[in-house]
C-alpha positions in Angstrom: 0.0 0.1 -0.1 1.2 3.6 -0.8 2.3 5.8 1.9 1.9 9.5 1.6 4.9 11.6 2.6 6.1 15.1 2.2 8.1 16.3 -0.7 11.0 18.2 1.1 12.9 18.9 -2.4 9.7 20.4 -3.7 9.1 24.1 -3.2 5.5 23.4 -2.9 6.0 20.6 0.2 3.1 19.0 -1.2 2.0 15.8 0.2 2.3 12.9 -2.4 1.7 9.2 -2.9 4.4 6.8 -4.1 2.8 4.9 -6.9 5.0 1.2 -7.0 6.3 -0.1 -10.2 3.7 -2.8 -11.5 1.5 -3.5 -14.3 -1.9 -1.9 -14.1 -5.0 -2.6 -15.7 -6.8 0.2 -17.2 -9.6 1.2 -19.2 -13.4 0.6 -19.0 -14.7 -3.0 -17.7 -18.2 -2.1 -18.0 -18.7 -0.6 -21.7 -20.1 2.5 -20.0 -18.0 5.0 -21.5 -18.9 7.4 -24.8 -17.6 5.4 -27.9 -15.6 8.8 -29.2 -13.9 8.8 -25.6 -12.0 5.2 -26.5 -12.0 4.0 -22.9 -12.1 0.5 -24.3 -10.8 -2.0 -24.7 -9.1 -2.9 -21.4 -5.2 -3.0 -21.5 -2.1 -3.6 -19.4 0.6 -1.1 -18.9 3.8 -1.6 -17.1 5.0 1.4 -15.1 7.7 2.3 -13.2 7.5 3.5 -9.6 6.4 7.5 -9.3 5.1 9.8 -6.9 2.0 12.1 -7.2 0.4 14.8 -5.5 -2.0 13.4 -3.0 -4.5 16.0 -3.9 -5.1 18.5 -6.8 -3.1 21.5 -6.6 -4.6 24.2 -4.1 -5.2 27.7 -4.2 -2.5 28.3 -1.6 0.2 26.2 -3.5 -0.5 27.9 -6.6 -0.1 31.4 -4.9 3.0 30.5 -3.5 4.1 29.4 -7.3 2.9 33.0 -8.5 4.3 34.9 -5.7 7.8 33.1 -6.4 7.8 33.7 -10.2 5.3 36.5 -11.1 3.8 34.2 -13.4 0.5 35.4 -15.1 -1.8 32.7 -16.1 -3.5 32.5 -19.7 -6.8 33.3 -18.4 -5.1 36.8 -16.9 -3.7 37.2 -20.3 -6.9 36.6 -22.5 -9.0 38.8 -20.1 -11.9 36.1 -19.5 -12.3 32.6 -18.5 -15.6 30.1 -18.5 -17.7 30.0 -15.5 -20.7 28.0 -14.6 -23.6 29.9 -15.1 -25.2 29.5 -11.6 -22.0 30.4 -10.1 -21.3 33.8 -11.7 -20.3 36.6 -9.5 -20.1 39.7 -12.0 -21.8 42.6 -13.3 -23.8 42.1 -16.5 -21.3 44.0 -18.7 -18.5 41.6 -17.8 -20.5 38.6 -19.2 -19.3 38.3 -22.6 -21.6 35.6 -23.9 -22.5 31.9 -23.7 -20.8 28.8 -25.2 -23.1 27.5 -28.0 -22.6 23.7 -27.6 -22.6 24.2 -23.7 -24.6 27.1 -22.8 -24.1 26.8 -19.0 -20.8 28.1 -19.7 -20.6 31.9 -19.6 -17.3 33.7 -20.8 -16.7 36.2 -18.1 -14.4 39.0 -18.1 -12.1 39.0 -15.0 -12.4 35.4 -14.3 -9.2 33.7 -13.4 -7.8 31.7 -10.8 -7.8 34.5 -8.2 -11.4 35.3 -8.9 -12.9 31.9 -9.8 -16.6 33.1 -10.3 -15.8 36.5 -11.8 -14.4 39.7 -10.8 -16.7 40.0 -7.8 -15.3 36.6 -6.3 -12.4 35.9 -4.7 -10.2 33.1 -3.5 -10.0 34.5 0.0 -11.0 31.5 2.5 -10.7 28.9 -0.3 -6.6 28.3 0.1 -7.7 24.4 0.6 -9.8 24.4 -2.8 -8.1 23.4 -6.0 -7.0 26.0 -8.2 -9.0 26.5 -11.4 -9.0 28.6 -14.5 -5.6 27.3 -15.2 -4.6 26.0 -18.7 -2.5 23.2 -19.7 0.7 25.8 -20.2 -0.2 27.3 -16.8 -0.2 23.8 -15.4 3.1 22.9 -17.2 4.8 26.0 -15.8 3.7 25.3 -12.1 5.1 21.6 -12.6 8.5 22.9 -14.1 8.8 25.4 -11.1 8.3 22.5 -8.7 10.7 20.6 -10.3 7.9 18.0 -11.3 5.6 17.3 -14.3 2.3 16.8 -15.5 1.3 12.8 -15.2 1.0 11.0 -18.4 -2.7 9.6 -18.9 -1.5 6.0 -17.7 0.2 7.3 -14.6 -2.9 9.3 -13.7 -5.6 6.3 -14.1 -3.1 3.8 -12.4 -2.7 6.1 -9.5 -6.5 7.0 -9.3 -7.4 3.3 -9.3 -6.0 3.1 -5.8 -5.0 -0.7 -6.2 -8.2 -1.6 -7.5 -8.6 -3.8 -11.0 -11.6 -3.3 -13.0 -13.7 -1.0 -10.8 -16.3 1.3 -11.8 -15.0 4.1 -9.2 -11.8 4.7 -7.2 -13.5 3.1 -4.5 -15.3 0.2 -6.1 -18.4 -0.3 -8.2 -21.3 1.6 -6.2 -21.7 5.3 -6.8 -22.7 6.0 -3.3 -21.9 2.9 -1.1 -24.4 2.7 1.9 -25.8 6.0 0.8 -22.6 8.1 1.1 -21.4 10.4 -1.5 -17.6 9.6 -2.2 -17.3 12.7 -4.5 -18.3 16.1 -5.6 -20.5 15.9 -8.7 -23.8 17.1 -9.7 -26.9 16.1 -8.0 -30.6 17.1 -9.2 -31.3 18.4 -12.9 -28.5 19.4 -14.8 -28.0 22.2 -15.4 -30.7 24.4 -13.8 -31.2 22.7 -10.3 -28.3 21.4 -8.1 -29.7 19.8 -5.0 -26.3 19.8 -3.1 -26.8 16.6 -1.6 -23.0 16.4 -1.4 -22.8 20.1 0.0 -21.3 21.8 -2.8 -22.3 23.9 -6.0 -18.6 24.4 -7.2 -15.3 23.2 -5.9 -15.1 21.5 -2.5 -11.9 21.5 0.0 -9.3 18.9 -1.1 -10.0 15.8 0.8 -13.6 16.2 1.9 -14.1 12.9 0.7 -12.3 9.6 1.6 -8.7 8.7 0.0 -8.5 5.8 -2.4 -6.4 2.6 -1.8 -3.1 4.7 -2.6 -4.0 7.9 -0.6 -5.1 10.1 -3.2 -8.1 12.3 -2.9 -10.7 14.0 -5.7 -9.6 11.6 -8.4 -13.6 11.6 -9.1 -15.3 14.8 -9.5 -14.4 18.4 -7.9 -12.1 19.3 -10.8 -10.9 17.9 -14.0 -7.0 17.6 -14.1 -4.7 18.1 -17.1 -2.4 15.4 -18.0 0.3 15.5 -20.3 -0.8 13.4 -23.4 -2.3 14.6 -26.3 -6.0 13.1 -26.7 -6.1 10.1 -28.6 -9.8 8.8 -29.7 -10.9 6.7 -32.3 -12.5 7.1 -35.8 -15.7 4.8 -36.2 -15.8 1.7 -38.3 -17.1 2.4 -41.8 -20.2 0.8 -43.0 -18.1 -1.5 -45.1 -16.8 -3.3 -41.9 -13.5 -1.6 -41.6 -12.0 -1.6 -38.1 -11.9 1.3 -36.1 -8.8 3.3 -36.1 -6.7 5.5 -33.6 -6.7 9.3 -34.1 -4.2 11.5 -32.2 -6.0 14.8 -31.7 -2.8 17.0 -31.7 -4.9 20.2 -31.0 -6.1 18.7 -27.5 -4.7 17.4 -24.1 -6.2 14.8 -22.0 -8.0 15.8 -19.0 -9.3 13.0 -16.4 -11.3 12.7 -13.4 -14.6 14.3 -13.8 -15.7 17.5 -11.8 -18.5 19.3 -9.7 -20.6 19.4 -12.8 -20.5 15.9 -13.9 -24.2 14.0 -14.0 -25.2 10.7 -15.2 -27.7 12.4 -17.5 -25.0 13.8 -19.9 -21.5 13.3 -18.6 -20.6 10.3 -16.3 -17.1 11.1 -16.6 -16.4 10.6 -12.9 -15.7 7.0 -13.7 -12.1 5.9 -13.2 -11.6 4.9 -16.9 -13.3 8.1 -18.0 -11.4 10.4 -20.1 -11.7 13.4 -22.6 -9.5 16.1 -23.9 -9.6 19.9 -24.4 -7.4 22.3 -26.4 -4.3 23.3 -24.2 -5.4 27.1 -24.1 -8.7 26.5 -22.3 -9.4 27.7 -19.0 -12.5 27.1 -16.9 -13.9 27.1 -13.4 -13.9 23.1 -13.2 -10.4 22.2 -14.3 -7.1 22.1 -12.4 -4.3 19.5 -12.1 -1.9 17.7 -10.0 1.6 16.9 -10.8 4.2 13.6 -10.6 7.5 13.0 -10.0 9.8 14.2 -13.2 11.6 11.4 -14.9 
C-alpha cells in the first residue's frame, strides 16, 4: 500500500503518494464510456514507480508559485474565462456571452484563478480548494517550477484506481455505498437545479471525501485534471466493416477525473476509466491539475 509523505525537495512541500512499479489494468470494464472517448478495450501497462500529488494543486500552493515567479496565467492574459452560469459573480457587462454547445458556461471578463466565479469573487477562504482557470501551459509552468511534471494518462489512471482492478470508481462499483457521497459531482436536474446533496455547488476543499487505496483524494469529481498526453480517440468503423482506427488529436490534451458538474444525464465521466480532452489554452472554473515526480 502506498504511503503518503512530504516532498521536502519541492518548493510546494505538497503531500504525495508513492505508486509502486507494477503492471496496471486500465480502461472501461463495463462498456459504459462514450464511444468517441475510446475507454475500451481494457489494456495492461507496465509502469515504473513514481510519486503523485495526494490532492489537486490548491489555491494556496498555486499562490506560492505565483508569488515566487510573478507568473501570469493565460486566463489573466486573455482577460476572460469560462464560469458556470449558476456561480457567476459579475456585473452584466462582464459577461461576454455563452458557449453555444454548452450554454451553461459563460465567458466572464475578469474570471481567473484569483477570481474563480468572476471579478466580484475571490479565493479568500479557499486556500484548500483546487486552483481553477488554469490552462495546460499554466499547469506545465507550475510543474516545472516545482521540479515535477504533469502525469501521463496511464500514470493518472493507475494512481486513481488505488490498487483496484477493473472497478467502476476509485472506491468500488457503487456510486454511493451505504448512501454516502464519495465525490463532488452534480445532484438534481442538470444544469438548472443542483440539490447539493453532497454539500457543494462548485469546488470543495481537497480531501473532503475519502482517499483511495493509494492515498489520493479527489480523483473523481471536484475538478478535471490536465495530463501530459495529447488526446487520442478512435475513428468509427465504416459501414463496410473496416476496423476503428486510432486518431491522435494534436490540438487537444487529456483531462481526467470529471468535475463538480458531472451528472449521469449527460457526463458520467467521474468513473475512473473516463477520459476526455480539451484544447491546451482552455481555462474554466472546473479544471485544475496535480503533478508527478519528473523522470
